[in-house]
KEVO-129269 format. One record per atom (N, C-alpha, C): residue in one letter; z negated, y, x negated. Coordinates in steps of 0.05 Angstrom, whole numbers, padded with zeros to 5 digits, always signed. Each point is the difference from the previous one (the first is absolute). Example, Ala and Ser with C-alpha at 12.3 -4.5 7.8 and 13.67 -1.06 7.14 Angstrom:
2
A-00156-00114-00264
A+00000+00024+00018
A+00000+00024-00018
S+00014+00021+00007
S-00001+00024-00016
S-00014+00022+00015
//
This chain:
120
X-03066+01958-02761
X+00022-00014-00013
X+00021+00021-00007
X+00009+00000-00025
X+00021+00019-00008
X+00027-00015+00000
X+00020+00015+00008
X+00027-00011+00001
X+00017+00016-00020
X+00015-00015-00016
X+00017+00013-00021
X+00021+00017+00013
X+00006+00023-00012
X+00022+00016+00009
X+00026-00015-00009
X+00023+00007+00012
X+00025-00014-00006
X+00007+00000-00030
X-00005+00022-00014
X+00006+00002-00028
X-00017-00020-00016
X-00025-00001+00005
X-00018-00018-00014
X+00008-00029+00006
X+00007-00006+00025
X+00008-00027+00007
X+00025-00008-00015
X+00019+00018-00003
X+00024-00006-00015
X-00006-00006-00030
X-00017+00017-00011
X-00008-00004-00028
X-00015-00026-00004
X-00018-00007+00018
X-00014-00026-00001
X+00020-00023+00002
X+00020+00003+00017
X+00021-00021+00002
X+00017-00002-00025
X+00006+00023-00013
X+00015-00001-00025
X-00017-00014-00022
X-00026+00003+00002
X-00018-00012-00019
X-00003-00030+00004
X-00001-00009+00025
X-00004-00028+00007
X+00018-00008+00023
X+00026-00004-00007
X+00020-00005+00021
X-00005-00026+00015
X-00015-00019-00011
X-00005-00025+00013
X-00015+00004+00027
X-00015+00021+00001
X-00015+00006+00025
X+00017+00014+00021
X+00025+00006-00008
X+00016+00017+00017
X+00027-00012+00007
X+00004-00025-00005
X+00025-00013+00007
X+00022+00002-00021
X-00006+00008-00024
X+00019+00002-00022
X+00011+00028-00004
X+00012+00004-00023
X+00009+00027-00008
X+00022+00010+00019
X+00018-00017+00009
X+00021+00009+00018
X-00013+00012+00025
X-00021-00012+00011
X-00013+00010+00023
X-00014+00027-00006
X-00012+00001-00023
X-00014+00025-00009
X+00020+00023-00001
X+00023-00005-00013
X+00021+00020-00003
X+00010+00008+00027
X+00004-00019+00018
X+00010+00006+00027
X-00020+00018+00015
X-00026-00007-00002
X-00021+00016+00013
X+00000+00028-00011
X+00002+00002-00026
X+00000+00027-00013
X+00024+00016+00010
X+00024-00012+00001
X+00024+00014+00009
X-00002+00008+00029
X-00011-00017+00017
X-00004+00007+00028
X-00020+00023+00003
X-00022-00002-00015
X-00020+00021+00001
X+00011+00027-00009
X+00016+00000-00021
X+00013+00025-00009
X+00019+00011+00021
X+00016-00018+00012
X+00020+00008+00019
X-00013+00012+00025
X-00022-00012+00010
X-00012+00010+00025
X-00022+00020-00004
X-00005+00007-00025
X-00020+00021-00006
X-00029-00010-00001
X-00004-00026+00003
X-00027-00011-00001
X-00012+00000-00028
X+00018+00000-00020
X-00009+00001-00028
X+00010+00026-00013
X-00019+00014-00011
X+00006+00025-00014
X+00007-00006-00029
X+00025+00007-00009
X+00007-00006-00028
X-00019+00014-00020
X-00007+00025+00006
X-00018+00014-00018
X-00027-00013-00002
X-00011-00008+00023
X-00027-00013+00000
X+00002-00027-00014
X+00022-00014+00004
X+00004-00026-00013
X+00000+00003-00031
X+00014+00020-00010
X+00001+00005-00029
X-00028+00008-00010
X-00013+00019+00015
X-00027+00009-00008
X-00019-00024-00002
X+00000-00017+00020
X-00018-00023+00001
X+00008-00020-00023
X+00025-00004-00005
X+00009-00018-00021
X-00010+00009-00027
X-00001+00026-00005
X-00010+00010-00026
X-00030-00005-00004
X-00014-00005+00022
X-00029-00006-00002
X-00005-00030+00003
X+00020-00016+00005
X-00004-00028+00005
X-00008-00014-00026
X-00019-00019+00001
X-00010-00013-00024
X+00020-00017-00015
X+00019-00012+00013
X+00021-00016-00013
X+00023+00018-00007
X+00004+00006-00025
X+00020+00019-00009
X+00028-00011+00004
X+00004-00026+00003
X+00026-00011+00005
X+00011+00008+00027
X-00017+00009+00018
X+00009+00010+00026
X+00018+00024-00003
X-00005+00017-00019
X+00017+00024-00004
X+00028-00009-00007
X+00002-00021-00018
X+00026-00010-00007
X+00015-00011+00024
X-00013-00017+00015
X+00012-00013+00023
X+00008+00021+00021
X-00018+00018+00006
X+00005+00021+00020
X+00023+00018-00008
X+00000+00008-00025
X+00022+00017-00010
X+00027-00013+00002
X+00001-00025-00007
X+00025-00015+00002
X+00010-00001+00029
X-00018-00006+00019
X+00007-00002+00028
X+00008+00027+00011
X-00016+00021-00005
X+00006+00026+00011
X+00026+00012-00011
X+00007-00007-00025
X+00024+00010-00012
X+00025-00011+00015
X-00004-00021+00015
X+00022-00012+00016
X-00002+00008+00029
X-00016+00020+00006
X-00004+00009+00028
X+00010+00028+00004
X-00005+00012+00023
X+00009+00027+00006
X-00022+00021-00007
X-00021-00009-00014
X-00022+00019-00007
X+00011+00021-00020
X-00008+00024+00003
X+00009+00022-00017
X-00006-00006-00029
X+00020+00004-00018
X-00004-00006-00028
X-00025+00014-00012
X-00006+00024+00008
X-00023+00014-00011
X-00026-00015+00004
X-00002-00013+00023
X-00025-00015+00006
X-00001-00025-00018
X+00023-00013-00003
X+00002-00024-00016
X-00006+00007-00030
X+00010+00022-00009
X-00004+00008-00028
X-00029+00003-00007
X-00017+00006+00019
X-00029+00003-00006
X-00011-00026-00010
X+00012-00023+00006
X-00009-00026-00009
X+00009-00006-00029
X+00023+00011-00007
X+00013-00009-00025
X-00017+00004-00025
X-00015+00021-00002
X-00017+00005-00023
X-00024-00019-00001
X-00005-00015+00021
X-00023-00018+00001
X+00008-00030-00001
X+00026-00005-00005
X+00010-00027-00003
X-00013-00013-00024
X-00011-00024+00004
X-00012-00015-00022
X+00022-00009-00019
X+00000+00008-00025
X+00021-00007-00019
X-00010-00019-00021
X-00025-00005-00001
X-00011-00019-00021
X-00005-00027+00013
X+00000-00020-00017
X-00004-00027+00011
X+00025-00010+00014
X-00003-00024+00011
X+00023-00012+00014
X+00003+00014+00027
X+00025+00006+00008
X+00004+00014+00026
X-00008-00019+00023
X-00010+00012+00022
X-00007-00016+00023
X+00025-00010+00014
X-00002-00023+00013
X+00022-00009+00017
X-00001+00015+00026
X+00024+00005+00011
X+00002+00013+00026
X-00015-00018+00021
X+00006-00025-00001
X-00013-00019+00018
X-00016-00019-00017
X-00025-00004+00007
X-00017-00018-00015
X+00004-00029+00008
X+00014-00005+00022
X+00004-00028+00009
X+00029-00009+00000
X+00019+00018-00002
X+00028-00008-00001
X+00006-00013-00028
X+00021-00017-00001
X+00007-00012-00025
X+00005+00021-00022
X-00008-00007-00024
X+00002+00019-00023
X+00023-00006-00019
X+00012-00023+00002
X+00020-00009-00019
X+00023+00019-00004
X+00009+00013+00021
X+00024+00017-00002
X-00008+00030+00002
X-00025+00006-00005
X-00009+00028+00002
X+00014+00017-00021
X+00006+00025+00007
X+00011+00019-00020
X-00019+00024-00001
X+00000+00012-00023
X-00019+00023-00004
X+00014+00026+00008
X-00013+00015+00018
X+00008+00027+00007
X-00014+00018-00019
X+00014+00012-00018
X-00013+00017-00021
X-00009+00027+00011
X+00012+00010+00021
X-00009+00025+00012
X-00029-00002+00009
X-00006-00022+00014
X-00026-00004+00012
X-00017-00021-00014
X+00011-00012-00022
X-00013-00020-00016
X-00012-00022+00018
X+00017-00012+00016
X-00008-00021+00018
X+00021-00023-00002
X-00010-00024+00001
X+00018-00024+00000
X+00008-00005+00029
X+00026+00003+00005
X+00011-00002+00027
X+00008-00029+00004
X-00015-00013+00018
X+00006-00028+00006
X+00005-00004+00030
X+00011+00021+00012
X+00010-00001+00028
X+00029+00009-00001
X+00015-00007+00021
X+00028+00009+00002
X+00001+00030+00007
X+00022+00013-00008
X+00003+00028+00007
X-00002+00005+00030
X+00010-00019+00016
X+00001+00004+00029
X-00029+00002+00011
X-00019-00014-00012
X-00027+00000+00011
X-00016+00025-00008
X+00011+00015-00019
X-00014+00024-00009
X+00013+00026+00009
X+00023-00003+00014
X+00014+00024+00009
X-00010+00009+00027
X+00003+00026+00006
X-00008+00010+00025
X+00016-00013+00022
X-00013-00007+00022
X+00012-00014+00022
X+00001-00030-00002
X-00012-00011-00021
X+00000-00029-00004
X-00016-00014+00021
//
């Protein structure tokens, strides 16, 4: 039996938040993993660039930009942001009516700022 490494688990949760308790839980787990060293920011970015769902890059970039991860690591994602088609929602299950578009990461933000900030 293979067990996912923490970075792969985070990406899988960003892809299907329903299996992980919702996006707020996913963001919290990512923030805790970054804070305690269980999640490698560089490995997370490297894995995201190989992930089959390209919307993950948009979501991850948006979240990491609001964290303490070094900007150089985050910038590696920027050139891979999906810019065509409709932007992905940050949360696939949160209400969409009041979502606003973050043009930096081309993602529809449908969560409050508090739930996406470090320490949330």
